Every structure is written in C-alpha cells, then in structure tokens.
N, C-alpha and C positions, 0 to 999 in steps of 0.2 A: 504494501500498498504504500500512496503518495506522504512520507512520514515528517518533519519539521527536526530541525537538531535544535541541542542546548547554547546561547549563548553567555558567558559573561554579560554582567549586567555594565561591564565598560566596552562591550562590545556591544555592535548595532542587531539590532530584532534579527532573526532571521528563520528559515524556516529548517524545520528538525532533518536532522539525518536521514536519507532515503532508506532502505531495507529496517531501519529498525527497529525494534518491538512498538508496536505504537503504547503494551499493556506498561513497558517500561518508563512510558512518561503519564503514570496512571492518575488525572487527577484527584488529588485526595481529600479534598474542599467537602467532597460528596457527599460526608457523615456516613458515608454506606460503611467504613469503620467502626460507626456506633451500631446503626442502623441491624450490623448483618451482628449481633455481638457476640460472637464467638473469635471473630477476628481482631476485636480491641485490643488482645497480648499477644498478637503471635508475627510474625514476618509478611504475613498472605499480604497483607498491602498493598505490597512493591512486589509481590513474587506467585501470586495467583496470579494463572489465568485465563483468559477464557475462548478457546480458538475456533476459529468458525471456520465453517466452511465451503467453498468456492462455493456455492452455487450462492449460501448466506453473506458474503461480503458481494457480491456482482450483486444482490437484492436490497443493501442496503447501502450501493453504491447509485443505484437506479434511483430508489430513493432521494440522494443527495443530489440526485441531476435533476429529481422534478422541486422540489425547492429551490435548489441553483438558477433553474430559467422563470420561473414563476417572481424569484427575485430581478431579475435582468430585467421583465418587462415592468414591472414596479414603477421607477421614473426616483428610486431614493439611492441615496448614497451608501449609507447603512442601516444596518439591524443589529439590534439585542437578540439575539437570540438562546436559548436552552433544549437540551437536549436532556431527557432519561435515562439515570446511570443506575448506581448500586439501589437495592431495594429501599425506597425510602418508605412505602407506605405506609406504614406501620408507625410511624411519624409523622403521617398526612401528607408528606410532599410527594410528588410525583415529579418534579425539575429537579437535579444532582447539582449541573453547571453549566453556566452561562459564562457568556459572553460577546465580542462585536464583531458581527459582520462588515467583512468593509469592501464596496464593489474596487477601489482602487490600492487593495492592499499592497506594499512591496515581492507579497509571495504567491498569490496567482487572485483573481479575482472571486470575492465575498469570502476568504478567508477568512478566520476567525482568532481573531487578536485576544489573548486571555492568559492564564498564569493556571502553570503548570507545575508540579510537584516531578522535580525530576529525581526519581528513583536513585539509580547508578552517585547521583555524585549527593542525598540528602539534600538538596537545597530547592528552592520557589525557582524557577524560569516565566521569563514570557515569552509565548510562541505562538508563529504563526501556521497556523494551521487549515490547508484546506478543508472545504465545506464537506467532503468525501473521508477523509480523517473524521472530522468531530460526529459524523453521525455513524460512525464504525464503532464510535466509541461507549457506544451502550450500554448494558449489562446486559441485555434479552436482545438478541437478533429477531425473534419472532413477533413479536410484539413492543412497539418502543412510538414516544411522539417529541417531538420538535415544535419549540414556540416561536413564533416569529413577531419583534415587536418594530413598527416603524412608526416613526416622529415626525409630527407637525417638522415645519421646514426650517425655522428657525433654530432649537435643543437638536435636530438633526445634525447642522448645520457646525453647530459648536461639536459634538458629540464628534465626527469626522473628523474635524481638525484636530482635536484635541490626539484622541487615540491611533493618529498616525503617526501622530509627533513619538518619537521612541526615547527623548530627555524625560518627558512628560511622561510615559509607561512604565520605565523603567527608573523612574523618581520617585513612584508613588511602591515599588515594589520591594518589600519588607525581607529582612533576610529572615526571619523567622516565621518558618510557617505551623499552623496549628489546623487542622480537619473542623476542627471546632468555634473556632477564633468570637472572641467577644465581637459584637458588632461594633463596641463603642470603643474598644482598646486599641493601643498602638503596639501592644505585647509583642503578637504576632498575628495573623493575616491567613484568608484563604481565597481560593478563587474568587466567590463571590464576591467578599470586600472587598479585594481589588479592583472589582468592576464596578460596587457603588464608588466607591474614591475615585473613579476615572470619574463619573456622571457624575459626583460632585463638581471636580477639578473644573471640569468641562461650563458648567452648565453656572458655574458662583460668578463666573467674569472677571478673577481673582491674578494677580499674579503667581506665578508657582515658586513656592518658598524652595529654597536655597539646598535643602537638603531634607530627608525622607521623613525624620520624624514629625516635623515640622509640615511638611507638606502635607499628610496620612491625618496627624491631627487639627488642619487647617478644612480638608475635605469632611469628617469626621465633625464637627463643628456644624459646618453649614448642612451635613443630610439633617442634624437633631433640629437644627433652626428650621428646614422645609418639612419637616413634618413628619420625617423618615419612620418607622419602625420597622424595627427586626426580628425578625421571624423567630417565634418563640416555642423553641421543643419540648415537648413531655416527656424527661428522661428520667420517671420515678422510679424504675424499675433499680434497684439499689444495689444489685452489682455490677452495673454498668459506670457509673461512677467512678465504681473503686477500679473497673478495668481498662479506666480511660488513665490511670494515674500509671498505667503498664506497656503503657503505646506513646511512642519515641513518638506519635504524628495526634496523638490528643494529648491536649489540657484544660486543667481548668482553675490553672493559678488566673489566668486574665479576666474570672468570672465573677461576681459578685458575690460574696459568702450566704447573701440572704436567697440570691438565686441557687445557688447549688442545696442548699438546706429545703426548697419548694421543689429541686426537681428540674427545674429552670433554665434550657439553656437558648442568649439570646444571641443570634448569628443572622447572617446575611444569607438569603435563601433567595433562587431565581423568581421563584413566587410572592412573595415579597416584594423583591424589588419590580417583578411587574407591576404590582399592587402601585409601589411608587408613581413608578412612574406614569399610569393610568390617570391618576388623581391629580400630580401637576402635570400633566399635558392631556386633556380630556380629546381632541382628536387625534390620540396615538393610534393606528393600526393592531389590532390581535389578528394575527395568525395560530394559526396552530394546525400541526399534520401529523397522521400516525400511519402509521405500518402495521402489517401481515404480512403473513406470508402470500396471503392473497392478490393484495390490493394496498394503497393510498388512500386516507378522505382527507381532505382541505377545506378547515373551516375557516372562515372572514368573519372576524367581528361577533361571535356567537359562546353560549357557554362552551364550556369544560368538554371535550371530546369525552365521549365514553370509551372505561378501559377495555373494552371487547372492539375498539376501530372498528364498531358499525357506522355508516351512514349516516343522514337527516334530511330531510328535504333543504333546500338550498346546498349542501355540501357539493364538491370535486370529490368524483370520483377516478380513479386512475390505477387500474387495470394490472397484474406485473407477468400473470400470463405471457402476454404476446413478447414479442422480440423487442417493438417497442410500446408505452405504456399506450392506454389508449386511453380517454379520459369522456368520463360522462356526467350529466347532473342529477347529483342523489333525487327519485322524487321523497 
C-alpha cells in the first residue's frame, strides 16, 4: 500500500516510506487500547496487526476512491475527515481518528494531514497520508465508516492555509504522547487533540507562538473560550484505570483527580470535534460514508448511518460487485 514516512520535527513533513507496514504507524490516539481492555498492559498496541487479504484491500481502496471522487467535485479545498477504527462502541464512540484532508496536499491530492504515533521510534509524528491509506487504517475491513465535514468558505480558507503550513503543524506537536490525553492539559497529546489545537490556531487569527508549549496553551485557551466541550468517556470499570498505569501509551497524571475518582476521562474525539465545528459554523456540510463487502452508502446532512450500513431514501448507494462501482439513489 501507499504509505508515508516519519520525519523529525526539525525536517519537513513528508510521505511515509513506501512498503512500510501501516500497522507500524498505528494511531494510538484511538483509545482502542482502553476500549479493548486486555491490551492496556501489553505491547499489542504496536505489535498487533490485522492482515487484510487482497480482496479486502482492493475493496477499501475502491471505497477511498469513491470518497475522493466526491471530494474532487465538491468545490472545496479541505475537509475534516474521521474514520472508524479500534472498537470504541463500548465507550459510545463510532469514530476514533481524525485529520485534515487537503486538495493541494504536497503528498497527493486529498491526503490526510494527521498525528500518528510511530511505534518504531516511540514518539508522535505528523504524517501526510493518502486517502486510501487513511481508509485502510480501519479495524474492520467488512463494515466501516468515514465522516467528512466541509466548511463554509472563510473557515475553510483559514484551515487550509494553516494546515498546509509545516511550521504550524510541527509547532503544535507535543513530544509526549498519550492515547487518552486530557483535552485541557499540555502534558500529553493525542491525534484528535492535535487536530483540535490546529483548528484553534487556524480560527483564532492569533500569531503563532514561538514555542510548542505556548502555542498549545494559547490554542487550548481559545477552544475553552469558544465553547469546545471535550468528550467525556465513562471508564468506571475499576481495573481499567489501574491497567492504564501499566501501559506506556496511557496516562492518568494529566487528568484531574476528581475526574479519575468519578471514572471519567475528558479527551478530544472526532464526534466531539464535529459537534463543535457544526455549532460554530452551522452551514458546515456533514457527509457520512459506510461500507460493507457489497456496497458503499453516502449520506449528506442527515442522521448517523445505521451500524448495519443500510441505505435510506435520499442516500446514494454504490454497488461494489461490478468492476466499476455503480450508483443508485436509495428508494
């Protein structure tokens, strides 16, 4: 698959090394560690792989092609995208990982700029990943979901300019990673928190601070003032927080003691970011795609698609059995 390579924060952002296993660059921010309780104390986070057979890979690449084709004709320059990943349903979350898809990405059109945790180096990096690679990062190759937010012109232009600025993207990157990073702490960072701070930097119209800590602090202050609400995850299963202390990718010392006593983690998640974006910019378009082994469903500005990925009237249905996906409007 077409992967991208990690670069030092002192170097420019670039594509992942071709041929490297995408699972080596697993995005731990997904909190799948916590959701799949037994992983929290093991090395499985970086070593577990879900091997896709060729038919599954081909299908997911075709799913990405459908999404990319719709983005190409949308007239937009950027999109906030999220994918379903590790099993978070038990925590009430469909989406685990989000980034910014950019029409004029230096990697390839509509590549996704995002934070990834580089397991080999044990540190977070910023990657530009082609849309097919982003979709291939799902946990379930047979049923999955992709969310797309298309902003009004002014906030989109600000986000596009900021996201394409390598200096800004890297200045907001913390060297300390935690899958369950608190949304209002600068001690750690996860992938969705990096995106939240990128949005804040783009929309606050303030000059970029000279150092990462100050830049992140300013971004978090703006998010709080703008009404951003971190996602509250209920983790009241007692062993879970204990297990977090055994994992190098989960931490609790950035969380208030009152939250830990209540079994609550306040983190940035794609659904919470999407809610904030829609509240701040009500004319944002919301797209959702889901796929099965047989078809892709595309819903525009409607309620969440069902877990079974069945279309409703007004949805667009792409059949995958044929060589070229066919399109029909669902009755």
